[in-house]
Each structure stands twice: as structure tokens, then as C-alpha cells.
C-alpha positions as CSV (number, residue, x, y, z in Angstrom):
1,M,80.9,43.9,75.1
2,G,80.5,43.3,78.9
3,Y,80.3,45.9,81.4
4,A,81.8,45.7,85.0
5,V,80.1,47.9,87.6
6,S,81.7,49.2,90.6
7,S,79.4,52.0,91.8
8,H,76.8,52.0,94.5
9,K,73.5,53.8,93.5
10,V,71.4,52.8,90.4
11,L,68.3,54.7,89.2
12,I,66.0,53.1,86.4
13,V,63.7,55.8,85.0
14,A,60.4,54.2,83.7
15,P,57.9,56.2,81.8
16,H,55.3,53.5,82.7
17,P,54.9,50.6,85.3
18,D,56.5,47.5,83.7
19,D,58.9,49.4,81.4
20,E,61.5,48.9,84.1
21,V,61.0,45.1,84.0
22,L,60.8,44.7,80.4
23,G,63.7,47.0,79.7
24,C,66.2,45.8,82.5
25,G,64.6,43.5,84.9
26,G,67.2,41.0,84.8
27,T,69.9,43.6,85.4
28,I,68.0,45.1,88.4
29,A,68.0,41.8,89.9
30,R,71.7,41.2,89.4
31,L,72.8,44.5,90.7
32,G,70.6,44.1,93.7
33,Q,72.1,40.8,94.5
34,E,75.5,42.4,94.1
35,G,74.7,44.8,96.8
36,F,73.8,47.9,94.7
37,D,71.3,50.5,96.1
38,I,68.4,50.1,93.4
39,H,65.9,52.9,93.0
40,V,63.1,53.0,90.3
41,L,61.3,56.2,89.2
42,I,57.9,55.5,87.6
43,V,56.9,58.6,85.8
44,T,53.0,58.0,84.9
45,T,50.1,56.4,86.4
46,A,46.8,55.3,85.1
47,Y,43.6,57.4,85.7
48,A,40.0,57.3,85.8
49,P,37.8,56.9,83.8
50,D,40.1,55.7,81.2
51,W,41.0,52.9,83.5
52,S,38.8,51.5,86.3
53,E,39.3,51.9,89.9
54,E,40.0,48.2,90.1
55,F,42.9,48.4,87.6
56,I,44.5,51.4,89.3
57,K,44.4,49.8,92.7
58,N,45.7,46.4,91.2
59,R,48.5,48.1,89.5
60,K,49.8,49.5,92.7
61,R,49.9,45.9,93.9
62,E,51.6,44.8,90.7
63,I,54.4,47.5,91.0
64,K,55.0,46.5,94.8
65,E,55.4,42.8,94.0
66,A,57.3,43.1,91.0
67,H,59.9,45.5,92.7
68,R,60.1,43.2,95.8
69,I,61.0,40.2,93.5
70,L,63.7,42.4,91.9
71,G,65.1,43.7,94.9
72,V,64.4,47.3,94.5
73,R,65.1,49.4,97.4
74,K,62.8,52.2,96.8
75,T,60.2,53.1,94.2
76,H,59.5,56.8,93.6
77,F,56.5,58.3,91.7
78,L,55.7,61.4,89.8
79,N,52.1,60.4,89.0
80,Y,51.9,62.3,85.9
81,P,49.0,60.9,83.5
82,T,49.8,58.1,81.3
83,A,50.0,58.9,77.5
84,K,49.6,62.7,78.4
85,L,53.1,63.9,79.1
86,D,52.8,66.2,76.1
87,T,50.2,68.2,77.9
88,I,52.6,69.1,80.7
89,S,55.2,71.7,80.4
90,R,58.7,70.4,79.7
91,K,60.1,72.8,82.3
92,K,58.1,71.1,84.9
93,I,58.8,67.6,84.0
94,N,62.7,68.6,83.7
95,S,62.4,70.1,87.2
96,D,60.6,67.2,88.9
97,L,63.0,64.6,87.5
98,A,65.9,66.9,88.6
99,K,64.7,67.0,92.1
100,I,64.5,63.2,92.4
101,I,67.8,62.7,90.7
102,E,69.5,65.2,93.1
103,K,67.9,63.5,96.0
104,I,69.2,60.0,95.1
105,K,72.4,61.1,93.5
106,P,72.8,57.9,91.4
107,D,76.0,56.6,89.9
108,I,74.3,54.8,86.9
109,V,71.0,55.8,85.4
110,F,68.9,53.7,82.9
111,L,66.6,55.5,80.5
112,P,64.1,54.4,77.9
113,F,65.5,54.7,74.5
114,K,65.2,58.0,72.5
115,G,63.6,56.3,69.4
116,D,60.9,54.4,71.2
117,L,57.4,54.4,69.6
118,H,55.7,55.7,72.7
119,H,55.7,59.5,72.9
120,D,56.1,59.4,76.8
121,H,59.2,57.3,76.5
122,R,60.8,60.1,74.0
123,I,59.8,62.9,76.3
124,I,61.2,61.3,79.4
125,F,64.6,60.4,77.5
126,E,65.0,63.9,76.7
127,A,63.9,65.3,79.9
128,S,66.2,63.0,81.9
129,L,69.1,64.2,80.0
130,V,68.4,67.8,80.8
131,A,68.0,66.7,84.4
132,L,71.2,64.8,84.3
133,R,73.4,67.6,83.1
134,P,76.5,68.1,85.1
135,A,75.5,68.6,88.8
136,S,76.8,68.6,92.2
137,F,77.6,64.8,92.0
138,R,79.2,62.6,89.5
139,I,77.1,60.3,87.3
140,K,79.3,57.5,85.9
141,K,77.2,56.2,83.3
142,I,73.8,57.0,81.5
143,L,72.3,53.9,79.6
144,S,69.3,53.3,77.5
145,Y,67.2,50.1,77.7
146,E,65.1,48.3,75.1
147,T,61.5,47.9,75.8
148,L,59.5,45.2,73.8
149,S,56.7,46.6,71.9
150,E,58.1,50.1,71.9
151,T,61.8,50.1,70.9
152,E,61.3,47.7,67.9
153,W,58.4,49.8,66.7
154,G,60.2,53.0,67.1
155,Q,61.5,55.6,64.6
156,E,63.7,54.4,61.9
157,L,66.0,57.4,62.3
158,Y,66.9,55.9,65.8
159,T,67.7,52.2,65.5
160,F,68.5,50.6,68.8
161,K,72.0,49.3,68.6
162,P,73.2,48.1,72.1
163,N,77.0,48.2,72.8
164,I,76.8,47.3,76.6
165,Y,75.3,43.9,77.8
166,F,74.6,42.6,81.2
167,D,75.0,38.8,81.7
168,I,71.7,37.9,83.4
169,T,71.9,34.2,83.2
170,N,71.5,33.8,86.9
171,T,68.7,36.3,87.2
172,F,66.6,36.0,84.2
173,E,64.1,33.9,86.2
174,K,63.8,36.8,88.6
175,K,62.8,39.0,85.4
176,V,60.2,36.5,84.4
177,Q,58.6,36.3,87.9
178,A,58.5,40.2,88.0
179,I,56.9,40.6,84.6
180,K,54.3,37.8,85.6
181,A,53.4,40.2,88.6
182,Y,52.5,42.7,85.9
183,L,49.7,40.1,84.8
184,S,47.6,43.0,83.3
185,E,50.3,43.7,80.9
186,L,51.2,40.2,79.6
187,R,50.1,38.9,76.2
188,E,49.9,35.5,74.3
189,F,52.8,34.8,72.1
190,P,53.7,36.0,69.3
191,H,52.9,39.4,71.1
192,P,56.2,41.0,72.1
193,R,54.9,41.3,75.7
194,S,54.7,37.6,76.1
195,I,57.0,35.5,78.2
196,E,58.4,33.6,74.9
197,A,59.3,37.0,73.3
198,I,61.0,38.1,76.5
199,E,62.9,34.9,76.5
200,A,63.8,35.2,72.9
201,L,65.3,38.7,73.4
202,A,67.3,37.6,76.3
203,K,69.1,34.8,74.2
204,K,70.2,37.3,71.6
205,E,73.9,36.8,70.7
206,V,76.3,39.3,71.9
207,P,78.3,40.7,69.0
208,K,82.0,39.7,69.3
């Protein structure tokens, strides 16, 4: 079904840079154009020696450009090590997420799907729900987004079955431009992180 929005602040929680674009880049651009106050929280970061210093510096530029294209008002960082969230206490993750959420006071929050393949995604989904428990402000909607190469490879117990769709006909090209900014993450078709695969997912028929 379609979803009409009427709130003002939106927070997208991305375990890794590019998850926000793959998962809901077109929606971010649409909501930004409609005047919504868009915030993105990127939870993890690359680190040496697993990634080169050149990659780490370039990744910062990629994030900035992608978010400029989409119209993100502010990008927040927690700078946890990528693929090592299971080495950090859940209490600390919950607390750090809660501090940012309390600061932003979003009306709508987008989270990674609980059944995604990547352990970081599952940890952040659960920690975000803890941080989003009833607080001093009202959250109107908590939504999960689909991340190509993570959601479709996820746990069979948790199949992604969307029941809310945003029409991104007019902002899909913004999503494509933003994912191209993450050049280091793009792959050749038929890899799911290819432009062709992203286009195919966007053309998925909405159930009647």
C-alpha cells in the first residue's frame, strides 16, 4: 500500500555507508524534496590495516557526496569498527544510539531489516528498537528497509515482506546518482549491487 507522510523529522540508521542509499535512497530524496528534515546515522567505519588509508579518506568523500545528492540535512557517525559490532557491549551500542535519537527526536525512523545476512545489520536493528522504546517524544513510524545483497541472503526465518511502499518515480535517478557516488561499492551485473539490479528492485510490482 502507499504511505502518506505528514511528519517533519526522519532518521535513517545505516550500519554501513551505502546501506542508506541501497535501502531507501529514493525515499530519502523524495522526503527531502517535500521539506522533511533528513538525518542519517552511519554506525560503523572502515579501519586500518583492513582497509587502506586511501580507501578510508575516499569513503568520507563518498558519504558527503551521496548525502549532498539526496538532500540529507545532517550526517551523524558512531565510528564503530565495521563487522566488529559483536565485540562491543550491547549496552554501549544501545546507549549511544539512544543519545543520538534523543537529540534528533525523529518522527519516522528507518532501520535495517532484522533478518539481514550481515550480523551488524541484525545487531543495529535490535539495538535501535531498544533505543526507540517509549521516550520523551513520540515516534510515529518505525520502518525497515531492504538492502540488496544482505536482505535477500538473510535468515529464512525472517523473510522480508514489505507492506509499505514509497513512490520514487520522480527521485529514482537521485538514488542512482547517490549510489554511483559510492563507486567503491558498485559491482557489475548480475551482482545485486549493480545499477541494473537496483533498477530491477525499484520496478517491483506493488501488491494490490
